[in-house]
BARO-891872 format. One record per atom (N, C-alpha, C): residue in one letter; x, y, z; atom name. Coordinates in pm, 1 decimal. Layout:
BEGIN
volum->A&px->X&py->Y&pz->Z&torlum->CA .
...
***
This chain:
BEGIN
volum->M&px->705.0&py->2121.6&pz->2060.1&torlum->N .
volum->M&px->782.0&py->2028.8&pz->2140.3&torlum->CA .
volum->M&px->689.5&py->1929.3&pz->2211.3&torlum->C .
volum->L&px->577.0&py->1980.8&pz->2258.9&torlum->N .
volum->L&px->482.5&py->1894.3&pz->2328.8&torlum->CA .
volum->L&px->426.5&py->1787.7&pz->2235.3&torlum->C .
volum->A&px->397.0&py->1825.6&pz->2112.5&torlum->N .
volum->A&px->343.9&py->1729.3&pz->2016.3&torlum->CA .
volum->A&px->446.0&py->1620.2&pz->1985.4&torlum->C .
volum->V&px->572.9&py->1654.6&pz->1981.7&torlum->N .
volum->V&px->677.7&py->1553.9&pz->1957.6&torlum->CA .
volum->V&px->686.0&py->1458.3&pz->2075.3&torlum->C .
volum->L&px->679.0&py->1510.6&pz->2196.3&torlum->N .
volum->L&px->680.3&py->1423.1&pz->2313.8&torlum->CA .
volum->L&px->558.6&py->1331.6&pz->2315.6&torlum->C .
volum->L&px->444.1&py->1385.1&pz->2276.0&torlum->N .
volum->L&px->324.5&py->1301.3&pz->2269.4&torlum->CA .
volum->L&px->336.0&py->1196.0&pz->2160.6&torlum->C .
volum->F&px->403.4&py->1229.9&pz->2049.6&torlum->N .
volum->F&px->427.8&py->1129.1&pz->1946.4&torlum->CA .
volum->F&px->511.6&py->1014.7&pz->2002.2&torlum->C .
volum->W&px->617.8&py->1047.6&pz->2075.5&torlum->N .
volum->W&px->702.6&py->940.6&pz->2130.6&torlum->CA .
volum->W&px->624.7&py->856.5&pz->2230.9&torlum->C .
volum->G&px->532.5&py->919.1&pz->2304.0&torlum->N .
volum->G&px->445.6&py->841.4&pz->2392.5&torlum->CA .
volum->G&px->356.5&py->746.9&pz->2314.5&torlum->C .
volum->S&px->302.6&py->794.3&pz->2202.2&torlum->N .
volum->S&px->220.8&py->708.5&pz->2116.6&torlum->CA .
volum->S&px->303.2&py->596.4&pz->2056.1&torlum->C .
volum->D&px->426.0&py->628.9&pz->2015.6&torlum->N .
volum->D&px->514.8&py->528.4&pz->1956.9&torlum->CA .
volum->D&px->545.7&py->417.5&pz->2056.5&torlum->C .
volum->I&px->575.6&py->455.5&pz->2177.8&torlum->N .
volum->I&px->605.8&py->355.2&pz->2280.9&torlum->CA .
volum->I&px->480.7&py->273.8&pz->2313.4&torlum->C .
volum->T&px->365.6&py->340.5&pz->2323.2&torlum->N .
volum->T&px->240.9&py->270.3&pz->2353.1&torlum->CA .
volum->T&px->205.8&py->170.1&pz->2244.3&torlum->C .
volum->V&px->215.9&py->211.9&pz->2118.1&torlum->N .
volum->V&px->184.2&py->121.3&pz->2007.1&torlum->CA .
volum->V&px->281.8&py->5.1&pz->2003.3&torlum->C .
volum->T&px->408.8&py->33.2&pz->2025.5&torlum->N .
volum->T&px->509.5&py->-72.5&pz->2022.0&torlum->CA .
volum->T&px->485.1&py->-175.5&pz->2131.6&torlum->C .
volum->L&px->452.2&py->-129.0&pz->2250.0&torlum->N .
volum->L&px->430.4&py->-222.7&pz->2360.4&torlum->CA .
volum->L&px->294.7&py->-292.8&pz->2351.7&torlum->C .
volum->K&px->192.9&py->-220.0&pz->2308.9&torlum->N .
volum->K&px->57.6&py->-276.0&pz->2309.7&torlum->CA .
volum->K&px->30.7&py->-366.9&pz->2189.9&torlum->C .
volum->Y&px->80.9&py->-329.5&pz->2073.5&torlum->N .
volum->Y&px->51.5&py->-404.7&pz->1951.1&torlum->CA .
volum->Y&px->178.8&py->-465.5&pz->1891.7&torlum->C .
volum->N&px->267.7&py->-513.0&pz->1975.7&torlum->N .
volum->N&px->396.3&py->-565.5&pz->1929.9&torlum->CA .
volum->N&px->379.5&py->-684.8&pz->1836.4&torlum->C .
volum->S&px->278.8&py->-766.8&pz->1857.5&torlum->N .
volum->S&px->260.3&py->-884.3&pz->1772.3&torlum->CA .
volum->S&px->203.4&py->-848.5&pz->1635.9&torlum->C .
volum->N&px->137.7&py->-733.2&pz->1623.6&torlum->N .
volum->N&px->74.3&py->-694.0&pz->1497.5&torlum->CA .
volum->N&px->166.5&py->-617.0&pz->1403.7&torlum->C .
volum->I&px->275.1&py->-561.5&pz->1455.8&torlum->N .
volum->I&px->361.3&py->-480.1&pz->1371.3&torlum->CA .
volum->I&px->496.3&py->-548.0&pz->1352.5&torlum->C .
volum->T&px->552.8&py->-524.5&pz->1236.7&torlum->N .
volum->T&px->681.4&py->-584.9&pz->1206.4&torlum->CA .
volum->T&px->793.1&py->-494.8&pz->1255.8&torlum->C .
volum->K&px->911.4&py->-551.3&pz->1261.4&torlum->N .
volum->K&px->1028.5&py->-474.9&pz->1304.9&torlum->CA .
volum->K&px->1059.9&py->-361.4&pz->1207.7&torlum->C .
volum->E&px->1030.8&py->-382.1&pz->1077.2&torlum->N .
volum->E&px->1057.3&py->-277.6&pz->978.9&torlum->CA .
volum->E&px->970.7&py->-155.3&pz->1004.2&torlum->C .
volum->K&px->843.2&py->-177.3&pz->1038.0&torlum->N .
volum->K&px->754.1&py->-64.6&pz->1067.0&torlum->CA .
volum->K&px->800.3&py->10.8&pz->1190.8&torlum->C .
volum->I&px->844.8&py->-62.9&pz->1291.1&torlum->N .
volum->I&px->894.2&py->1.4&pz->1413.1&torlum->CA .
volum->I&px->1016.4&py->86.4&pz->1380.9&torlum->C .
volum->I&px->1106.5&py->33.9&pz->1299.8&torlum->N .
volum->I&px->1227.6&py->108.0&pz->1263.4&torlum->CA .
volum->I&px->1192.2&py->231.0&pz->1180.8&torlum->C .
volum->I&px->1101.4&py->217.0&pz->1084.1&torlum->N .
volum->I&px->1063.2&py->329.9&pz->998.9&torlum->CA .
volum->I&px->997.1&py->439.9&pz->1081.9&torlum->C .
volum->I&px->907.4&py->402.1&pz->1170.9&torlum->N .
volum->I&px->839.3&py->501.6&pz->1254.1&torlum->CA .
volum->I&px->938.2&py->568.0&pz->1349.4&torlum->C .
volum->S&px->1030.6&py->491.6&pz->1404.5&torlum->N .
volum->S&px->1128.6&py->549.4&pz->1496.6&torlum->CA .
volum->S&px->1224.2&py->644.5&pz->1425.2&torlum->C .
volum->V&px->1268.2&py->607.9&pz->1304.5&torlum->N .
volum->V&px->1357.1&py->696.2&pz->1228.8&torlum->CA .
volum->V&px->1283.7&py->824.3&pz->1188.5&torlum->C .
volum->A&px->1158.5&py->810.5&pz->1145.2&torlum->N .
volum->A&px->1079.7&py->929.8&pz->1111.4&torlum->CA .
volum->A&px->1057.5&py->1017.1&pz->1234.9&torlum->C .
volum->G&px->1036.8&py->954.8&pz->1349.0&torlum->N .
volum->G&px->1023.9&py->1030.8&pz->1473.4&torlum->CA .
volum->G&px->1151.8&py->1101.3&pz->1511.6&torlum->C .
volum->L&px->1265.1&py->1037.7&pz->1484.2&torlum->N .
volum->L&px->1393.3&py->1101.2&pz->1511.0&torlum->CA .
volum->L&px->1414.6&py->1221.9&pz->1419.6&torlum->C .
volum->V&px->1378.7&py->1208.2&pz->1291.9&torlum->N .
volum->V&px->1388.1&py->1321.2&pz->1198.7&torlum->CA .
volum->V&px->1295.6&py->1433.9&pz->1243.7&torlum->C .
volum->L&px->1175.4&py->1397.7&pz->1286.5&torlum->N .
volum->L&px->1080.7&py->1496.5&pz->1338.3&torlum->CA .
volum->L&px->1139.2&py->1569.7&pz->1458.4&torlum->C .
volum->S&px->1197.6&py->1495.7&pz->1550.3&torlum->N .
volum->S&px->1255.6&py->1556.4&pz->1670.2&torlum->CA .
volum->S&px->1370.1&py->1650.9&pz->1634.6&torlum->C .
volum->I&px->1454.9&py->1609.4&pz->1541.9&torlum->N .
volum->I&px->1567.9&py->1693.6&pz->1500.9&torlum->CA .
volum->I&px->1518.1&py->1822.1&pz->1435.2&torlum->C .
volum->L&px->1417.7&py->1810.7&pz->1347.5&torlum->N .
volum->L&px->1363.3&py->1930.1&pz->1282.1&torlum->CA .
volum->L&px->1304.6&py->2027.8&pz->1383.3&torlum->C .
volum->V&px->1233.3&py->1976.8&pz->1481.0&torlum->N .
volum->V&px->1171.7&py->2064.6&pz->1580.8&torlum->CA .
volum->V&px->1278.2&py->2128.9&pz->1669.0&torlum->C .
volum->I&px->1380.6&py->2053.6&pz->1706.3&torlum->N .
volum->I&px->1487.0&py->2110.3&pz->1790.5&torlum->CA .
volum->I&px->1564.1&py->2217.7&pz->1714.5&torlum->C .
volum->V&px->1599.1&py->2190.3&pz->1589.1&torlum->N .
volum->V&px->1669.3&py->2290.5&pz->1508.7&torlum->CA .
volum->V&px->1581.0&py->2413.1&pz->1487.7&torlum->C .
volum->G&px->1451.9&py->2391.5&pz->1460.5&torlum->N .
volum->G&px->1359.9&py->2503.6&pz->1444.9&torlum->CA .
volum->G&px->1347.7&py->2585.5&pz->1572.0&torlum->C .
volum->A&px->1345.4&py->2518.8&pz->1686.9&torlum->N .
volum->A&px->1335.5&py->2590.9&pz->1814.3&torlum->CA .
volum->A&px->1462.9&py->2669.6&pz->1843.2&torlum->C .
volum->V&px->1578.0&py->2612.8&pz->1807.2&torlum->N .
volum->V&px->1703.9&py->2684.1&pz->1828.6&torlum->CA .
volum->V&px->1710.9&py->2807.4&pz->1738.5&torlum->C .
volum->L&px->1666.2&py->2793.7&pz->1614.1&torlum->N .
volum->L&px->1666.8&py->2908.4&pz->1523.8&torlum->CA .
volum->L&px->1564.6&py->3014.2&pz->1563.7&torlum->C .
volum->F&px->1461.1&py->2971.3&pz->1631.7&torlum->N .
volum->F&px->1356.1&py->3062.9&pz->1675.2&torlum->CA .
volum->F&px->1386.3&py->3117.2&pz->1814.7&torlum->C .
volum->I&px->1505.4&py->3167.5&pz->1831.6&torlum->N .
volum->I&px->1544.7&py->3228.5&pz->1958.9&torlum->CA .
volum->I&px->1483.3&py->3367.3&pz->1964.8&torlum->C .
volum->P&px->1424.0&py->3400.8&pz->2079.5&torlum->N .
volum->P&px->1363.4&py->3534.2&pz->2089.1&torlum->CA .
volum->P&px->1464.3&py->3644.4&pz->2060.0&torlum->C .
volum->G&px->1420.1&py->3740.6&pz->1990.3&torlum->N .
volum->G&px->1504.8&py->3852.2&pz->1950.8&torlum->CA .
volum->G&px->1438.4&py->3927.5&pz->1838.9&torlum->C .
volum->E&px->1519.1&py->3988.4&pz->1756.4&torlum->N .
volum->E&px->1465.8&py->4062.6&pz->1643.6&torlum->CA .
volum->E&px->1405.8&py->3969.0&pz->1540.0&torlum->C .
volum->Y&px->1313.7&py->4023.4&pz->1465.3&torlum->N .
volum->Y&px->1250.1&py->3945.6&pz->1358.6&torlum->CA .
volum->Y&px->1347.2&py->3938.2&pz->1241.7&torlum->C .
volum->S&px->1393.1&py->3817.2&pz->1211.1&torlum->N .
volum->S&px->1492.2&py->3800.5&pz->1105.8&torlum->CA .
volum->S&px->1459.4&py->3676.5&pz->1023.8&torlum->C .
volum->T&px->1539.5&py->3654.0&pz->921.2&torlum->N .
volum->T&px->1518.8&py->3535.2&pz->838.4&torlum->CA .
volum->T&px->1551.8&py->3408.3&pz->915.1&torlum->C .
volum->K&px->1644.9&py->3417.0&pz->1009.1&torlum->N .
volum->K&px->1677.5&py->3299.6&pz->1090.9&torlum->CA .
volum->K&px->1557.6&py->3258.7&pz->1175.5&torlum->C .
volum->R&px->1491.1&py->3355.4&pz->1232.3&torlum->N .
volum->R&px->1373.4&py->3326.7&pz->1314.0&torlum->CA .
volum->R&px->1259.6&py->3274.1&pz->1227.3&torlum->C .
volum->T&px->1244.3&py->3329.4&pz->1108.0&torlum->N .
volum->T&px->1142.3&py->3281.9&pz->1015.0&torlum->CA .
volum->T&px->1170.7&py->3139.0&pz->971.0&torlum->C .
volum->T&px->1297.5&py->3107.8&pz->949.1&torlum->N .
volum->T&px->1335.5&py->2971.5&pz->912.6&torlum->CA .
volum->T&px->1302.8&py->2874.4&pz->1025.5&torlum->C .
volum->G&px->1326.5&py->2915.9&pz->1148.6&torlum->N .
volum->G&px->1290.6&py->2832.0&pz->1263.5&torlum->CA .
volum->G&px->1141.6&py->2805.3&pz->1270.6&torlum->C .
volum->L&px->1063.0&py->2910.2&pz->1248.2&torlum->N .
volum->L&px->917.6&py->2891.4&pz->1244.2&torlum->CA .
volum->L&px->876.9&py->2797.5&pz->1131.7&torlum->C .
volum->G&px->940.3&py->2814.4&pz->1016.3&torlum->N .
volum->G&px->910.4&py->2727.8&pz->902.0&torlum->CA .
volum->G&px->941.9&py->2582.6&pz->930.3&torlum->C .
volum->L&px->1055.6&py->2556.8&pz->995.5&torlum->N .
volum->L&px->1091.1&py->2418.7&pz->1029.0&torlum->CA .
volum->L&px->992.2&py->2357.3&pz->1126.9&torlum->C .
volum->I&px->946.7&py->2436.8&pz->1220.3&torlum->N .
volum->I&px->849.6&py->2385.1&pz->1317.1&torlum->CA .
volum->I&px->717.4&py->2352.2&pz->1248.4&torlum->C .
volum->V&px->673.1&py->2437.4&pz->1157.4&torlum->N .
volum->V&px->546.1&py->2412.6&pz->1088.2&torlum->CA .
volum->V&px->560.2&py->2295.5&pz->990.8&torlum->C .
volum->V&px->673.4&py->2286.3&pz->920.4&torlum->N .
volum->V&px->694.3&py->2175.7&pz->826.7&torlum->CA .
volum->V&px->700.7&py->2042.3&pz->900.6&torlum->C .
volum->S&px->756.9&py->2043.1&pz->1018.5&torlum->N .
volum->S&px->764.0&py->1918.2&pz->1095.1&torlum->CA .
volum->S&px->625.5&py->1870.3&pz->1137.2&torlum->C .
volum->T&px->528.1&py->1959.9&pz->1137.9&torlum->N .
volum->T&px->391.3&py->1920.8&pz->1169.2&torlum->CA .
volum->T&px->335.8&py->1825.4&pz->1064.0&torlum->C .
volum->V&px->378.4&py->1840.9&pz->939.3&torlum->N .
volum->V&px->335.7&py->1749.1&pz->833.1&torlum->CA .
volum->V&px->385.3&py->1608.0&pz->864.1&torlum->C .
volum->I&px->509.6&py->1597.1&pz->906.5&torlum->N .
volum->I&px->564.4&py->1465.6&pz->943.1&torlum->CA .
volum->I&px->487.4&py->1408.6&pz->1061.0&torlum->C .
volum->L&px->453.1&py->1493.7&pz->1156.0&torlum->N .
volum->L&px->376.9&py->1448.8&pz->1272.5&torlum->CA .
volum->L&px->241.4&py->1392.7&pz->1231.8&torlum->C .
volum->I&px->174.3&py->1457.3&pz->1138.5&torlum->N .
volum->I&px->43.3&py->1408.8&pz->1093.4&torlum->CA .
volum->I&px->58.3&py->1275.7&pz->1020.4&torlum->C .
volum->L&px->159.8&py->1263.0&pz->936.2&torlum->N .
volum->L&px->182.4&py->1135.6&pz->866.8&torlum->CA .
volum->L&px->212.9&py->1023.1&pz->965.4&torlum->C .
volum->L&px->288.7&py->1053.1&pz->1068.1&torlum->N .
volum->L&px->318.1&py->951.7&pz->1170.1&torlum->CA .
volum->L&px->192.7&py->917.4&pz->1250.4&torlum->C .
volum->Q&px->109.4&py->1016.4&pz->1274.8&torlum->N .
volum->Q&px->-16.1&py->989.6&pz->1346.2&torlum->CA .
volum->Q&px->-106.1&py->898.1&pz->1263.1&torlum->C .
volum->I&px->-108.6&py->919.5&pz->1131.8&torlum->N .
volum->I&px->-186.7&py->832.5&pz->1043.9&torlum->CA .
volum->I&px->-135.1&py->690.1&pz->1051.3&torlum->C .
volum->S&px->-4.0&py->673.4&pz->1048.5&torlum->N .
volum->S&px->52.0&py->537.9&pz->1056.3&torlum->CA .
volum->S&px->23.6&py->473.5&pz->1190.8&torlum->C .
volum->M&px->21.9&py->551.9&pz->1298.1&torlum->N .
volum->M&px->-12.0&py->497.0&pz->1429.6&torlum->CA .
volum->M&px->-155.6&py->447.0&pz->1432.7&torlum->C .
volum->F&px->-246.5&py->523.3&pz->1371.8&torlum->N .
volum->F&px->-386.7&py->482.1&pz->1371.9&torlum->CA .
volum->F&px->-407.8&py->357.0&pz->1288.1&torlum->C .
volum->F&px->-329.2&py->338.9&pz->1183.4&torlum->N .
volum->F&px->-344.0&py->218.3&pz->1102.2&torlum->CA .
volum->F&px->-281.5&py->95.9&pz->1169.5&torlum->C .
volum->I&px->-183.3&py->117.1&pz->1254.4&torlum->N .
volum->I&px->-122.5&py->5.2&pz->1326.0&torlum->CA .
volum->I&px->-217.0&py->-45.7&pz->1434.5&torlum->C .
volum->A&px->-280.1&py->47.3&pz->1505.8&torlum->N .
volum->A&px->-371.7&py->8.0&pz->1613.2&torlum->CA .
volum->A&px->-497.6&py->-52.0&pz->1551.4&torlum->C .
volum->P&px->-522.3&py->-180.4&pz->1574.0&torlum->N .
volum->P&px->-636.8&py->-246.2&pz->1508.2&torlum->CA .
volum->P&px->-768.6&py->-217.1&pz->1579.2&torlum->C .
volum->A&px->-820.7&py->-98.2&pz->1557.8&torlum->N .
volum->A&px->-948.2&py->-60.5&pz->1619.3&torlum->CA .
volum->A&px->-1043.7&py->-16.9&pz->1509.3&torlum->C .
volum->K&px->-1094.7&py->-114.0&pz->1434.0&torlum->N .
volum->K&px->-1179.0&py->-81.2&pz->1319.7&torlum->CA .
volum->K&px->-1311.9&py->-20.4&pz->1362.3&torlum->C .
volum->R&px->-1359.1&py->-54.5&pz->1479.8&torlum->N .
volum->R&px->-1486.8&py->-0.1&pz->1523.4&torlum->CA .
volum->R&px->-1474.0&py->146.4&pz->1563.7&torlum->C .
volum->K&px->-1352.2&py->192.3&pz->1587.2&torlum->N .
volum->K&px->-1329.2&py->331.8&pz->1624.7&torlum->CA .
volum->K&px->-1271.4&py->412.8&pz->1508.8&torlum->C .
volum->L&px->-1288.7&py->365.6&pz->1387.1&torlum->N .
volum->L&px->-1234.7&py->433.7&pz->1271.0&torlum->CA .
volum->L&px->-1287.6&py->576.4&pz->1254.6&torlum->C .
volum->P&px->-1416.1&py->603.8&pz->1278.1&torlum->N .
volum->P&px->-1461.5&py->743.6&pz->1265.2&torlum->CA .
volum->P&px->-1390.1&py->839.4&pz->1361.1&torlum->C .
volum->I&px->-1356.4&py->793.1&pz->1479.7&torlum->N .
volum->I&px->-1285.2&py->877.6&pz->1575.2&torlum->CA .
volum->I&px->-1148.2&py->914.8&pz->1520.8&torlum->C .
volum->S&px->-1076.5&py->817.9&pz->1463.6&torlum->N .
volum->S&px->-943.8&py->847.6&pz->1410.6&torlum->CA .
volum->S&px->-951.6&py->940.6&pz->1290.4&torlum->C .
volum->I&px->-1054.7&py->926.2&pz->1207.6&torlum->N .
volum->I&px->-1071.3&py->1015.8&pz->1092.6&torlum->CA .
volum->I&px->-1100.5&py->1157.8&pz->1140.3&torlum->C .
volum->I&px->-1182.6&py->1172.1&pz->1242.5&torlum->N .
volum->I&px->-1213.2&py->1304.7&pz->1297.0&torlum->CA .
volum->I&px->-1087.9&py->1367.4&pz->1356.0&torlum->C .
volum->L&px->-1009.7&py->1289.0&pz->1431.1&torlum->N .
volum->L&px->-886.0&py->1341.3&pz->1489.0&torlum->CA .
volum->L&px->-788.1&py->1385.8&pz->1381.1&torlum->C .
volum->L&px->-774.9&py->1306.3&pz->1276.2&torlum->N .
volum->L&px->-683.6&py->1343.9&pz->1168.1&torlum->CA .
volum->L&px->-733.1&py->1467.9&pz->1094.1&torlum->C .
volum->F&px->-864.1&py->1479.3&pz->1075.2&torlum->N .
volum->F&px->-920.0&py->1597.5&pz->1009.5&torlum->CA .
volum->F&px->-891.5&py->1723.1&pz->1091.8&torlum->C .
volum->I&px->-910.3&py->1714.8&pz->1222.4&torlum->N .
volum->I&px->-883.5&py->1830.4&pz->1308.9&torlum->CA .
volum->I&px->-734.3&py->1863.8&pz->1307.5&torlum->C .
volum->Q&px->-649.9&py->1760.7&pz->1302.6&torlum->N .
volum->Q&px->-506.1&py->1785.3&pz->1299.0&torlum->CA .
volum->Q&px->-464.8&py->1852.4&pz->1167.4&torlum->C .
volum->V&px->-523.6&py->1811.8&pz->1057.9&torlum->N .
volum->V&px->-495.7&py->1876.6&pz->929.2&torlum->CA .
volum->V&px->-547.4&py->2021.0&pz->931.1&torlum->C .
volum->L&px->-660.2&py->2042.7&pz->994.5&torlum->N .
volum->L&px->-712.2&py->2178.5&pz->1008.3&torlum->CA .
volum->L&px->-615.1&py->2265.4&pz->1089.3&torlum->C .
volum->G&px->-559.0&py->2210.2&pz->1195.7&torlum->N .
volum->G&px->-457.6&py->2281.7&pz->1273.6&torlum->CA .
volum->G&px->-334.4&py->2312.3&pz->1190.4&torlum->C .
volum->L&px->-295.7&py->2219.3&pz->1103.1&torlum->N .
volum->L&px->-182.2&py->2243.0&pz->1014.4&torlum->CA .
volum->L&px->-212.6&py->2357.3&pz->917.6&torlum->C .
volum->L&px->-332.4&py->2357.0&pz->862.0&torlum->N .
volum->L&px->-368.8&py->2464.9&pz->769.2&torlum->CA .
volum->L&px->-369.3&py->2600.8&pz->838.7&torlum->C .
volum->I&px->-418.7&py->2605.4&pz->961.5&torlum->N .
volum->I&px->-415.8&py->2730.6&pz->1037.8&torlum->CA .
volum->I&px->-271.8&py->2773.1&pz->1062.2&torlum->C .
volum->S&px->-183.8&py->2677.9&pz->1093.3&torlum->N .
volum->S&px->-42.6&py->2709.5&pz->1115.2&torlum->CA .
volum->S&px->23.7&py->2762.3&pz->988.9&torlum->C .
volum->V&px->-7.0&py->2701.3&pz->876.2&torlum->N .
volum->V&px->52.5&py->2745.4&pz->750.3&torlum->CA .
volum->V&px->4.3&py->2885.0&pz->714.2&torlum->C .
volum->V&px->-123.9&py->2913.0&pz->733.7&torlum->N .
volum->V&px->-175.0&py->3047.0&pz->706.9&torlum->CA .
volum->V&px->-108.3&py->3147.8&pz->800.0&torlum->C .
volum->G&px->-96.6&py->3113.7&pz->927.6&torlum->N .
volum->G&px->-29.5&py->3202.5&pz->1022.6&torlum->CA .
volum->G&px->116.5&py->3224.9&pz->986.3&torlum->C .
volum->L&px->184.0&py->3118.9&pz->941.2&torlum->N .
volum->L&px->323.7&py->3133.5&pz->900.0&torlum->CA .
volum->L&px->335.3&py->3222.5&pz->778.0&torlum->C .
volum->S&px->247.1&py->3204.2&pz->681.1&torlum->N .
volum->S&px->255.1&py->3287.4&pz->561.0&torlum->CA .
volum->S&px->226.8&py->3434.1&pz->592.9&torlum->C .
volum->L&px->137.6&py->3460.2&pz->686.7&torlum->N .
volum->L&px->111.1&py->3598.5&pz->726.3&torlum->CA .
volum->L&px->227.4&py->3657.0&pz->805.8&torlum->C .
volum->C&px->294.8&py->3573.8&pz->886.4&torlum->N .
volum->C&px->410.2&py->3621.8&pz->962.8&torlum->CA .
volum->C&px->529.4&py->3649.5&pz->871.3&torlum->C .
volum->V&px->547.4&py->3568.8&pz->769.6&torlum->N .
volum->V&px->661.3&py->3584.4&pz->680.7&torlum->CA .
volum->V&px->641.4&py->3704.0&pz->588.0&torlum->C .
volum->S&px->517.7&py->3726.7&pz->546.7&torlum->N .
volum->S&px->493.4&py->3833.0&pz->448.7&torlum->CA .
volum->S&px->506.7&py->3972.6&pz->507.2&torlum->C .
volum->E&px->497.0&py->3987.5&pz->637.1&torlum->N .
volum->E&px->508.2&py->4118.8&pz->699.3&torlum->CA .
volum->E&px->640.2&py->4130.2&pz->772.9&torlum->C .
volum->C&px->685.6&py->4250.0&pz->789.4&torlum->N .
volum->C&px->812.3&py->4271.0&pz->859.5&torlum->CA .
volum->C&px->797.7&py->4248.7&pz->1009.7&torlum->C .
volum->I&px->680.2&py->4278.4&pz->1062.1&torlum->N .
volum->I&px->654.2&py->4258.9&pz->1205.2&torlum->CA .
volum->I&px->557.3&py->4142.4&pz->1219.0&torlum->C .
volum->P&px->590.9&py->4042.8&pz->1301.4&torlum->N .
volum->P&px->501.9&py->3926.0&pz->1314.3&torlum->CA .
volum->P&px->375.4&py->3958.6&pz->1391.9&torlum->C .
volum->V&px->275.7&py->4006.5&pz->1321.3&torlum->N .
volum->V&px->149.9&py->4045.4&pz->1384.1&torlum->CA .
volum->V&px->60.9&py->3925.3&pz->1408.3&torlum->C .
volum->H&px->71.6&py->3824.9&pz->1323.5&torlum->N .
volum->H&px->-21.4&py->3712.2&pz->1326.1&torlum->CA .
volum->H&px->39.1&py->3588.0&pz->1393.6&torlum->C .
volum->D&px->122.4&py->3609.6&pz->1493.4&torlum->N .
volum->D&px->180.0&py->3496.1&pz->1565.9&torlum->CA .
volum->D&px->73.3&py->3415.0&pz->1637.3&torlum->C .
volum->S&px->-31.6&py->3480.6&pz->1682.9&torlum->N .
volum->S&px->-135.5&py->3408.4&pz->1757.1&torlum->CA .
volum->S&px->-205.0&py->3305.6&pz->1668.8&torlum->C .
volum->L&px->-220.5&py->3335.1&pz->1540.6&torlum->N .
volum->L&px->-280.5&py->3239.6&pz->1448.7&torlum->CA .
volum->L&px->-188.9&py->3118.8&pz->1430.3&torlum->C .
volum->L&px->-62.1&py->3143.2&pz->1416.3&torlum->N .
volum->L&px->36.0&py->3034.9&pz->1403.5&torlum->CA .
volum->L&px->39.0&py->2949.3&pz->1529.7&torlum->C .
volum->I&px->42.1&py->3014.3&pz->1643.5&torlum->N .
volum->I&px->49.7&py->2940.7&pz->1770.3&torlum->CA .
volum->I&px->-78.7&py->2862.3&pz->1795.5&torlum->C .
volum->S&px->-193.0&py->2917.5&pz->1759.8&torlum->N .
volum->S&px->-317.6&py->2843.6&pz->1780.7&torlum->CA .
volum->S&px->-324.3&py->2720.3&pz->1691.1&torlum->C .
volum->G&px->-274.3&py->2730.8&pz->1568.5&torlum->N .
volum->G&px->-270.2&py->2613.3&pz->1480.6&torlum->CA .
volum->G&px->-179.8&py->2505.1&pz->1535.9&torlum->C .
volum->L&px->-63.4&py->2545.0&pz->1586.3&torlum->N .
volum->L&px->26.2&py->2446.3&pz->1647.0&torlum->CA .
volum->L&px->-32.2&py->2389.4&pz->1775.8&torlum->C .
volum->G&px->-106.0&py->2471.4&pz->1848.9&torlum->N .
volum->G&px->-172.6&py->2422.9&pz->1970.0&torlum->CA .
volum->G&px->-280.3&py->2320.5&pz->1939.7&torlum->C .
volum->I&px->-355.6&py->2344.7&pz->1832.9&torlum->N .
volum->I&px->-457.4&py->2247.5&pz->1791.0&torlum->CA .
volum->I&px->-390.7&py->2115.7&pz->1754.1&torlum->C .
volum->T&px->-280.2&py->2123.1&pz->1683.5&torlum->N .
volum->T&px->-208.7&py->2001.9&pz->1644.7&torlum->CA .
volum->T&px->-158.4&py->1925.9&pz->1766.9&torlum->C .
volum->A&px->-105.5&py->1997.8&pz->1865.4&torlum->N .
volum->A&px->-57.7&py->1932.7&pz->1987.4&torlum->CA .
volum->A&px->-173.4&py->1872.0&pz->2066.9&torlum->C .
volum->L&px->-285.9&py->1940.9&pz->2072.1&torlum->N .
volum->L&px->-402.9&py->1888.2&pz->2143.2&torlum->CA .
volum->L&px->-453.2&py->1760.3&pz->2078.3&torlum->C .
volum->V&px->-456.8&py->1757.7&pz->1946.4&torlum->N .
volum->V&px->-501.1&py->1636.8&pz->1877.0&torlum->CA .
volum->V&px->-399.4&py->1524.0&pz->1893.6&torlum->C .
volum->A&px->-270.7&py->1558.2&pz->1901.7&torlum->N .
volum->A&px->-170.4&py->1455.1&pz->1930.2&torlum->CA .
volum->A&px->-195.0&py->1393.6&pz->2068.1&torlum->C .
volum->L&px->-235.0&py->1476.3&pz->2165.2&torlum->N .
volum->L&px->-269.6&py->1424.9&pz->2297.9&torlum->CA .
volum->L&px->-391.9&py->1335.2&pz->2291.5&torlum->C .
volum->L&px->-493.9&py->1378.3&pz->2218.4&torlum->N .
volum->L&px->-613.8&py->1295.4&pz->2203.7&torlum->CA .
volum->L&px->-582.2&py->1165.6&pz->2129.5&torlum->C .
volum->G&px->-489.3&py->1171.5&pz->2034.0&torlum->N .
volum->G&px->-447.7&py->1049.9&pz->1963.4&torlum->CA .
volum->G&px->-376.8&py->952.9&pz->2055.7&torlum->C .
volum->L&px->-294.7&py->1006.5&pz->2147.1&torlum->N .
volum->L&px->-228.1&py->921.2&pz->2245.2&torlum->CA .
volum->L&px->-331.2&py->853.1&pz->2335.1&torlum->C .
volum->V&px->-429.2&py->929.1&pz->2380.3&torlum->N .
volum->V&px->-534.8&py->871.2&pz->2463.7&torlum->CA .
volum->V&px->-612.4&py->766.9&pz->2385.8&torlum->C .
volum->Y&px->-641.6&py->795.4&pz->2259.3&torlum->N .
volum->Y&px->-715.0&py->701.6&pz->2173.0&torlum->CA .
volum->Y&px->-637.7&py->569.9&pz->2156.2&torlum->C .
volum->I&px->-508.7&py->581.5&pz->2132.3&torlum->N .
volum->I&px->-427.5&py->460.9&pz->2112.8&torlum->CA .
volum->I&px->-413.1&py->384.8&pz->2244.9&torlum->C .
volum->F&px->-397.5&py->456.7&pz->2354.6&torlum->N .
volum->F&px->-378.4&py->393.1&pz->2483.1&torlum->CA .
volum->F&px->-505.0&py->319.3&pz->2528.6&torlum->C .
volum->V&px->-619.7&py->381.1&pz->2507.8&torlum->N .
volum->V&px->-746.5&py->322.8&pz->2550.8&torlum->CA .
volum->V&px->-796.6&py->218.6&pz->2451.6&torlum->C .
volum->G&px->-778.4&py->247.4&pz->2321.2&torlum->N .
volum->G&px->-833.4&py->162.4&pz->2215.1&torlum->CA .
volum->G&px->-770.5&py->33.0&pz->2198.6&torlum->C .
***
């Protein structure tokens, strides 16, 4: 949820800061993708209601992890909109760390799904935490850059 809120902060920052560089179509596409991302995360969070370990809860976890892919793609588009060519290595490093967080989340999800008891939730949560942290750093990068 935090990563989605940080995405909307980045979206608003890019729209206000680089309004002359981006077209209305790009703004609409990014906003619609952000809306789809928000809906997926909300539905995943609703399905992931604390309780017994079930397929509904696993589906909620899956939706949350899958929405991370959309978040990374949107982060890439944000970095390409912000015209900071001299800071390109920073954006590549941030995206690499975010993809690494996604891979950790996917591994954690696969370990949680394969067992009846979710033993490896900490791996899943740490991957999602890395992704949210990089989304925060991306917001700072876009705001400052």
